[in-house]
C-alpha positions in Angstrom: 73.7 117.2 95.3 70.0 117.9 95.2 67.3 117.8 92.7 68.0 120.8 90.7 66.5 121.7 87.3 70.5 121.4 86.0 70.5 117.9 87.3 67.1 117.1 86.1 68.1 114.1 83.6 69.9 111.3 84.9 71.6 108.3 83.0 72.2 105.7 85.7 74.7 103.1 85.5 74.6 99.2 86.8 78.7 98.1 85.9 79.3 94.7 85.6 82.2 92.0 84.5 80.4 91.7 81.5 77.7 94.1 81.2 76.6 97.8 81.6 73.1 98.2 82.7 71.9 101.3 81.7 68.5 103.8 82.6 67.6 107.1 82.5 65.9 108.8 85.0 64.4 112.2 86.1 64.0 114.4 89.1 60.6 115.4 88.1 59.0 112.3 88.0 61.3 110.5 90.1 61.0 107.6 88.1 63.5 105.7 85.8 63.2 103.4 82.5 65.8 100.9 81.2 67.5 101.7 78.1 69.7 98.5 77.8 72.6 96.3 78.1 76.1 97.3 76.9 78.7 94.3 76.9 82.1 95.1 78.4 85.1 93.1 77.1 87.6 92.4 79.3 86.9 95.2 81.7 86.6 97.8 78.3 83.2 99.3 78.3 81.9 100.1 74.5 81.9 103.7 74.6 80.8 103.8 71.2 77.6 102.7 72.7 77.9 104.8 75.5 78.1 107.6 73.2 75.1 107.0 71.3 72.8 106.6 74.5 74.4 110.5 75.8 74.1 112.0 72.1 70.2 110.5 72.7 69.0 111.3 75.7 71.0 114.4 76.6 71.9 113.8 80.5 72.6 116.5 83.0 74.4 114.1 85.4 76.0 110.4 85.2 75.0 108.2 88.1 77.0 104.8 88.7 76.0 102.2 91.4 78.9 101.3 94.0 79.2 97.4 95.2 79.0 97.3 98.5 79.4 94.3 100.7 75.9 94.3 102.8 78.1 95.3 105.5 78.6 98.5 103.8 82.4 97.9 102.9 84.1 98.4 99.4 84.6 94.8 97.0 86.4 94.4 94.2 83.3 95.5 92.1 83.7 98.8 93.8 87.1 99.5 92.3 85.5 98.7 88.7 82.9 100.6 89.4 84.6 103.8 90.5 87.2 103.8 87.3 84.2 103.5 85.5 82.8 106.9 87.1 86.0 108.4 86.9 86.3 107.9 83.1 82.9 108.4 81.9 82.9 111.9 84.5 86.1 112.4 82.5 85.1 111.7 78.7 81.6 113.2 78.9 82.5 116.5 81.7 79.4 115.7 83.5 79.3 115.5 87.0 79.2 112.5 88.6 77.6 110.8 91.9 78.4 107.8 93.0 75.0 105.2 95.0 74.8 102.5 97.4 73.3 99.7 94.6 73.1 96.9 97.8 70.2 94.7 96.8 69.9 96.5 93.1 69.9 93.1 91.1 68.2 91.0 93.6 65.2 93.8 93.2 66.0 94.1 89.5 65.2 90.4 89.4 61.9 90.5 91.6 60.8 93.3 89.3 61.4 91.0 86.4 59.4 88.4 87.4 56.6 90.7 88.5 56.6 91.8 85.1 56.9 88.4 83.5 53.6 87.5 85.5 51.9 90.3 84.3 52.1 89.6 80.9 54.2 92.7 80.3 57.8 91.1 79.8 59.3 88.1 78.1 62.3 85.9 78.9 63.7 86.3 76.2 64.0 89.9 77.8 66.1 88.8 81.1 68.7 90.0 79.3 68.1 93.6 80.6 67.9 92.7 83.9 71.1 95.0 84.7 69.2 97.5 83.0 66.8 97.1 85.6 69.5 97.2 88.4 70.0 100.7 87.0 66.8 101.5 86.8 66.8 100.7 90.5 69.5 102.5 91.5 68.5 105.5 89.6 64.7 105.8 91.6 66.8 105.0 94.9 69.2 108.1 93.9 65.9 110.3 93.3 63.9 108.8 96.1 67.1 109.8 98.5 66.9 113.3 97.0 63.5 113.7 98.1 64.5 112.3 101.7 67.6 113.9 102.3 71.3 113.9 100.5 73.2 111.6 102.9 72.8 108.6 100.6 74.7 109.4 98.3 78.4 110.2 97.5 79.6 113.2 95.0 82.7 111.8 92.7 85.1 114.2 95.1 84.7 111.1 97.4 86.6 108.8 94.6 
């Protein structure tokens, strides 16, 4: 998938066992913005909350972080991300891509710590680290579009 006008607004997700981090991104700027987190209960997504976000942001595509081991292999969390990608794609009838998310949580934590040191984030905002991880996923995807297409995996690969 390439950075085309029809895919200029992206809603990205970091799918976790308890939280779904959500971020938006723009192919025009190559930047992401955290939107927040939604709680998942027993693997069930807060679809009503996600519906509101999609109405507000009107994305052209969805991007789901794919958790892989450091060696690049699938793990149990990969199945949860793939299931969410399929369900969201069917629900919203939007193109969905998967993005390798290795190290995104660590990078999000580092970004949060840096923002705290700079005085622009507070400790109580730590719950949004999953949304920051979604930002990292979105920005990596957008960066890969600028270089080459091989990093992301279209939903057909599910």
